[in-house]
N, C-alpha and C positions, 0 to 999 in steps of 0.2 A: 220161635226160630226153628227152621227145618234142620233135621239131622242128616240131610242128604250129603254124601261126601263131596268135598270140593276137589276138583281136578283142574289144576290151573296151568296155564302157559305163561311164563315170565319173560318179558322182553326188556332188557336194560343194557346199555353200553358199558357200564362200570363193572369190571370183573370182581372187585372187592365187594361191592354192594350185592351183586348176584350171589356170590359165595356166602356172604353173611346172612342174607334173607333165606336162602335155601336151607342153611344149617339151622337157623332159628325156627323154621317151619317144620323141621323134622319131628319135633316133639309134640306137635299138635295132632290130635286124633282126627280121623275123617278128613284129612287134608293131604293132598299129594301133589307135588310139583312134577307134572308129566314131562315137561321139558323146560330148560332154561337157555335162552338164546340171546345173542347180542344184537342182531339186525332184524329189520322188518322182513327182509327177503327170506331169511331162514325161518321166521315164524310162519310166513305164508306157505312155504314148502312143507313144513310139518303139519299145518292145518289141512292142507290139500291131501296129504297122505292119510291123515287120520280120518278125513271125511270119507275116504274110500273104504276104510276098514270098519270103524266104529264111530259114528258122529257124536256119540255121548261120552267119548273118552276125555274130552276137554269141555268143561262147563263154565270156565272163567278165563279171561285174558287180563293179566296185570302188566301194565306197560309204563314206560317213561318216554317223553318226547325227545328222542335222540339223546344228546348230552344234557338236555334240560335247561341250557343257558342261552345258546345262540338263537337268534330269530329264525335263521334258516332251518335249524333242526326242529324248532317248534312248529313251523309251517309244514314241514315234511311230516311231522308227527300227526298233525290234524288231517293231512291228506291221506296218510296211511289208515287212520281211524275211519275216514269216509269209505275207503276201499274195503276195509274189514267189515264195516257195517253193511255194505252192499253185497259182499260175498256171503256173509254169515249173519243175517238180520236178527237171529235169535240168540246169538252168543254174547253174554254180558261182558262189559269192558270196565275195568277199574283203573283209573289213572293214579299211579303211585309216583309222584314227581316232586322235584324241588321247586317247581314254579309256584308263584303265589299271586300273579297278576289276575285281577278279577275279570278283565276283559278276555284274557286267554281261557280262563275257566268257563266263562259263558260260551265262548266259541267251542270249547271241548264238549260242553253239554249239548250244543246245537247240532254237532255232527254225530251224536248218538252215544257218547260215553255215559255210562250209568252211574259212576261214582268217582270220587276223588279223595285221596289221603296224601298229605305231605310226607316226604321222606323224614323219618324220625318219629313217626307215630308209634306209640307203645304197641307191642306185639298183640296183647289181648284185644285192644281196640281195632287194630288192623285186621285181625282174624274175624272179628265180629262184622266189620265192614265187608270183608270178602264174602262171608256167609250171606249177608243181606243182599249184596249185588248178585251173587250166584243164584239166590232164590227168586230173582226177578224184580227185586226192589231197587232202590237207589240210595246212595249214601254220599253226602258231601260234607267235608270237614266243617266243624261248627263255626270256624272263623269266617266262613264264606256264606253262612246261612242268610245273612241280611241281603245278599245279592242273588243267591240261587235258592229257589224253593224246591226241595226234593219231592218226588212223586209220593214217597212214603217217608214217615218220620225216621230219623236215624236211630240206630240201635241205642237202647237205654243203657245206663250204667249197669243195671241188673243183668242185661243181656251180655254185656262185656264180661261181667264177673262170672256169669254162667259158663261162658266159653273157657275162661281161665281155670275155673274150678273143675270143669269137665275134663280139661286137658290134664290137670294134676291127678284127678281120680283115675283117669285112664292109664296114666303111666305108673301110678303108685296105688293100686287098688286095695292093698291089704295092710296099710300102715298109717298111723296118724302123722308120721313124717314131720316132726317139729324141726329136724335139721334141714330137711328139704325146704320147708317154708322160710327158714332163716336165709338159706341160700337164694331162694327165689326173691325174697325182699331185697337182699343185697344186689341181686341182678337188676331188678327194676329200678332201684335207686341209682345204680351206676349208669344204666342206660338212660335214665331221665336226665342226668347231668350231661352225658355225652350228647344227647339229642338237643339239649338247650344250646350247647356250644356249637354243635353242627348247624343248627338253624341260623345262628349268628354268622358263621363262616359262609354258609350258602347265600345268605342275604348280601354279604359283602362281595361275593363273586358276581352277583347280578348287577352291580353298579356299573353303568356304561362308562367307557373311557378309562377303565382301570389299567394302570401301567402293567406291562408284560411281566416284570419281576414280581410285583405284588400279586398278580394273578397266579403266577407259578407257586409262590409261597402259600397262598391261601388254598390252592388246589392240593398241595402236599399236605397241609393241615387237615383238609377234608378227608383225604385218603387215610391218614393216620387215625382220625376219629372213627371212620367206618371200620378200619381194621381192629380198633380197640373194642368197638361194639360187637364185632364178630367174635373176638376173643372172649369177651364176657359171656356171650351165649354158649361158647364152647366149654368154658370152665364151669359155669353154674347151671346151664340147662343144655343138655345134649340129647342124643338119641336114646330111645327106650332101653337099648341094651346097656348103654353106659349108666343110665340112671338106676337100673336094677343093681349095678355094682355098688351104688352108693346107699342102698337101703339097709338099715340095721336089721339083723336077723337074730332069732333066738339061738341059732347054732354058733354065731360068732359075735357075742356081745362086746368083746373087747376090741374087735377090729371091724367096726361098722362099715368101713369103705372097702373092705377086701373080701367080698362074699361071692364073687363070680366063680363059675366052675373052673376056669383057667387058673385063677389065683389059688384055689384050694388044692391044686395039684402040686404047687410049689412047696419045697421043703422049708424054705426061708420066706416068711411073709414079707411082701413088699412094703415100702415106706410111703408110697404114693399110689393113688388110684391110677389105672392105665389112662383114663381120660385126662387126668391132670398132667401126667407126664407128657403125653402126646400134645396136649394143648399148649403147654409151656414151650415145647420144642417148636411146634408149628408157628406159634406167635412170634418167636425169635426169627424164624425163617420169613414170615410175612414182613416183619420189620426190615430185614435185609433186602427183600425184593424191592424196597423203595429206593435202593441205591442205583447208581448207574449200572446198566447191563452191557456196557461196551466191553468187547473182548480185548484185554490188555496183554494177553499171552502171545507167543509167536506161533501158536497152533491154531489154524483156522477151524471154526466150528460151524456146523450147518445153520444154527440159529443166527449167525452173523448177518445173514441176508435179510432178516426180518427187521422191521421198524422196532424201536424200543418198546412202544406200547404193546405191540403184538407179542414180543418176547415175554413181557411181563404178564400179559393175559394168559399165554400158554403155560407159563410156569405156575401161575395161580391155579389154573385148571388142573394141572397134574397133581398139585398139592391137594386139591379138593378130592380128586379121584383116589389118591393114596389114603386119605382119611376114611373114605367110604370103604375101601378095600380092607383097611385095618378093622373097621367095625364088623365087616362080614367075617373076617377070620376069628375075631373074638366070639362072635355068635356061633360059629361052627365048632368051637371048642377044639381047635386044631392042637396037636401035640407039637412040642418044640422040635423034635427030630423030623417031623413031617415038613417043616419049612424048607429044608434042604432038598427034599424030594420034589416039591412043587415050585421051586424058585423060578425056573424058566417060565412056567405057566403064569405065575404072579406078575412078573415083569411084562410078559406079552399081553396079559389082560389089561394091565395099566396103560400100556402103549396104545392098544386098540381103543380103549375107552377115551383116551385123550384125543386121538384122531377123530373119533366119531363126534364128540362134543365140540371140538375146536372148529372143525370144518362144517359141521351140521350133518346129521345122519342122512338127510334127504337132499343135500345140496347137489346141484348139477352144473355142468359147464359145457359150453359148445366147443367142440374140437372139429373144425371142418364142417362136415354134414352130420356129425354124430353128437348126440346129447348124452353125456357120460356122468354117472354118479361118482363124485369125487372120492368119497370114502371107500367104495368098493374098489376103485382103481388103485388107491394107495395101499389098501390092505393086501393086494396081490404081492407086495414086496416083503411080506412078513418074514420069509426065510432069510432074505438078504439082510434085513435090518437086525434080526436076531443074531446072525453070524457076525456082522461087523460091529454092532453097538451093544445090543441088549445083553447078550451072553457075557460080555466083557465088563459089565458094570460091577465094580468090586464091593465087597462087604455088605451086600444087600441082606443076606440072612441075619447078619449080626445086627443090623438096624431094626429089622422086623422083630427079632427076638428081644431086643432092648425095649421096644415100644409095647410089645404084647405081653411078654413074660417077665420083663424087668430084669433081665440078666445083666451081669457086668459086661462092660465093653473091654475087649482085649485088643488094643491098638498100640502100635509103636512099642511092642514088647512090654506093655504095661497094662495092668488090670485096673480099670476105673470103677469105683462104686457107682451104683445107679443114680443116687441123688447128688453126686458130686458135680461141681461146675466143670471139671475136666471132662467127665462123661458127656455132659450136655454139649460142650464145645466140639468134642470128637463126633458125636452123633449128628450135630448140625452140619459138619463138613461132609459126612457121608450122605446126609439128606440132600444137601445142595448139589452134590455131584450127581446123585440119582435123578433129581429134577432136570438138570442140564442135559444129561445124557439121554434121558427119555425124550426130552424136547428135540434133541438132535435126531433121534429116531423118528419123530413125527415129521420133521422137515426133510429128511433124506429122500423118502419116496416122492415127495413133492418135487424135489430138484431132479430126480431121475425121470419123472413122467410129465410134469407140467411146469418146468422151470421158466420157459419163455412165453407163457400165455399171458396176454395183456391184462385180463381180469385178475389173475393171481398177482401180477406185479403191482397193480393199482391197490389191491386190498391188503397186501402183506409186506411188500419189499420196502426197504429204505431207499432214499434217492441216490445213494452212492453206488448201489448195485442194481441198476434198473435197465441199463442198456444190454443188448444181446452180447456184446463183446465182454463187458464186465461180468455178466452171468457165467459165460463160458470160462473166463479166466478163474472165477471163483470155484467153479466145478472142477477145473483142472487142479487147482490148489488142494481141494479136498481129496482128489484121487491120489495125488502125491503124498498127502498126509497118511492115507491108509497104507500105501506101499512102504513108506518109511516106518510106520508103526508096526506093520506085520513082520518086516524083515530086519529092522534094526532097533527101534526104540522099545518095542515090547519085549524082545529077547533080552535086551540090556536091563530092563526093569525087572524081569524074572530073575536074571542072574544076580541082580543087586537086592533082591527080596524086598521090593517096594511096589506100591500102587501109586499111580498118578491120579490126583483128584482135582476137579475144577470146583472152585468155591467162589462165593460172591463177596467181594471186598468193597470198601467205600469207593475205590477208584474204578471198579468194574469187575468183570469175570477174570479171576486169576487162577493160577494152578499151584499145587503143592504136592508133596508126596508123604506117604506114611509107610512105616515098615510093616511087612507081613510075610510070613514064611511061604515060599512058593516052590518048594523042592519037588513036589509032584509035577508041577508044570514044567520045571526044568528038565526032568527025566523024559518028558514027552517031546521035547524039541527035536527037530530033524532038519536036514537040508540047510538052507541059508541061515535060518535062525540059530541052528546049532553051530554053524561055522562062526557066526558073530560072537557067540559066547566063548568059543575056543580061542578066537583072536583076542577077546578081552582077557581071558585067563592067561594067554601067552604074554600079552602086554603087561599084565600084573606080575608075571613070573620074571620077565626079563628086565622090567623097568628098574628095579632097585640095583641090579648088577650093572646095567647100562649107565645108570646115574652115577654109580661109584666109579666106573671106568672113565666117564666123561669128567668127573670131578678130578680124578688123578691126572688125566691128560691135560685138563685145564690148569691144574697146579703146576705141572711141568712146563707148560707154555708160559705161564706167568713167571716162573723162576728163570727160564731162559731169557725172556724179554727184559726182566728187571735186573737180574744179577749178572748176566753175561753181556747181552746186547746193550742194555742200559749203561752198564759200567764202561764197556768199550767205547760207546758213543761219548760218555762223559770224559774219558781220558783223551780221546781225540779232540774234543771241543776245548778241553783245558790246554792241550798242546798248541792248538791253533791260536788261542787267546794269548798264551805266553809268547809265541812267535811274533804275533802282531805287536805285543807290548815291547819286545826287544827291538824290533825294527823302528818303532816310534822313538825309542830312547836314543838309538844311534843317529837318527835323522836330527833329533833335537840337539845333540852334542855337536854335530857337524855344522848346523846352522849357527850355533853359538860361537864356534871357532871362526867361522867366516865373518862374523860381525865384529870381531875384535880389530882395533886399528893396528896397522903394521908400522 
C-alpha cells in the first residue's frame, strides 16, 4: 500500500455525519480533509478553483448520493458522478453511502465510481479503502463482491491492521500505551455496537411507503446514533494534540492525563483532561440541538428566517469550528490572561470561518449582470456585525477559560467547581448563547445584502418568510429590535447587572438572564441610555413613597366610602323602609275598619 498522503473532498448532506467523519479522520496520519461540503454545486466550485491552483491538492472524492434514500437524490447523484468523471477523468471517487441496492451499486460502478463502503464501516477499514481507491485501485464492500468484481482485490485484513497500527504509532511514537489501547478497544467496541444499530435503522428507513411519523422517529434515532458515534470518537480518539495530553510521562506518573504544557502551568491540577471536559459539554449541546429551534421569545432573531434544518446545520458548523479553535489555542500554549486580549479576534475568526464553510468559500451568485462571490460580499460587513452582535456576546472568555484551563465558573454571584453539574449547566447556557449569536452574525449580512434573492430564498428560507413583503417586515422588526436594545433594553440590563442569554429548550429557543457585575459599562453610558438609567433610578426612588401615599389615600377613600357614605346610605335606606312599613300598617288598619259591619 502506498504512503502517498490522501487529500480528500467529502460531500454529504448530513451535518452530523460530516462532523463525525471529519473528527474521526483527524487522528489518521497522511490523511487530510481538504474540504467538507453539503452540495454537489459547492463541490464543483471548489474543484474548479483547485484545478486552477494545484490539481494535485485533491486526490480523492468521498460522496453520498444526496440524502441516500430518495430515488430522485440517487439519480441526481449518479448524474453528478457522470459529470465529475467527465470533468476530472483521473480523480478517484469513493461512494460512502447508506444505500445497499445491488442494482444501484452496479449503476454507480458503470458511471465511473471506483469504490463503495456503507456508512458504519469501521474507521480502519474505511481508511484502507480510501487509500486503495486513492492509489488507483478499487474497493467494493465485501457484501457486494458476488455481484461486483473489483479491478483489484480489496485490502486485506493485514493492510487494514497496518493502517490502524501506523495511525497509533504516528500519534504515540514513544510509549507502549496500554491505556490508549484499552481506550481504543472500548472505542471500536462501542462503534461496532452503534454501527449495527445504525444499519438496522437505515434499513428500516429505506422501506417504501413508511408512514411519516415512523420515518420522523427513525430519522431522529439515526441522528442520535451518528451523534453518539461522533461523541465516542471525540472522547476516546481525538486530535494528536489531545492525545498527547493523555500520554503517561515520567515527569507526571501520578497524573497521566494531565501532562500538556497548559495544564502544567496551573497551580491546582485539573480533575479531567481538557478533551474530556469539552467533549462532555459539546455532546450535551449536540443532544439539545435535536430539539425544536423555533424562536419562542418575543425578540426576533436573524436565524428565524432560516428553515429549521438550515438553522441546525449552521449551529452544528459553528460548534465544529469552535472545537477546532479550542484545539489551536491549546496547541499555541496561550496564557489565561491573553484570552481577554484576543477575545474580539477569536469571535471574529469563528464568525468568518462559519460564513466561509456554511456558504462555501467559492460560492457565487448572479446579481443582475454581476457574478459575485457570496463569502467576500458578506465579509465586507465585518465591522457592523462586530459592533451589533459579536462584541456584545457575554461571558466568552469565561467559557474559553473553563474549557481550556478548567477554571471555576463565576456566574450568578456563585463560584461553581469545574466538575460540578452546576458548572456544566452554566457553561452549556453560555455555549448555546454563543452559537446562537454567532449564527445571527452569519445571517445578518445576508439579510443586508442578499435578502430578496430568489436563489438564497429557495436554499435557506422557511416558507413563512419568503415573500418580499414578509422579508421586509422581518428586517424592520430586526431594526426596531436593535433600536430598543441600544436605547432601552441594554441600558436597563446594565443597570440591573445582568446578561440576557438565548438558550435551547425542549420547546425551542428561549431566553434567560444571569447576574454579572457591569459597573464599568454603567459608568460609560451617555445620552439616551444614561437618561433611561436615571429614569429607572428615579422610578426606584419615588416608587416606595408614591406607593405609601397611594396606600394612605386609598385607605382614606375606603374609610369615607364605608364609614361615612356607607353608613349614611344605610340610615337613609333604613328610614325609607321604616316609612314604607308605617304606611302599610296604617292602610291595613283602615281597610280592616272599613270592612266591619255597621
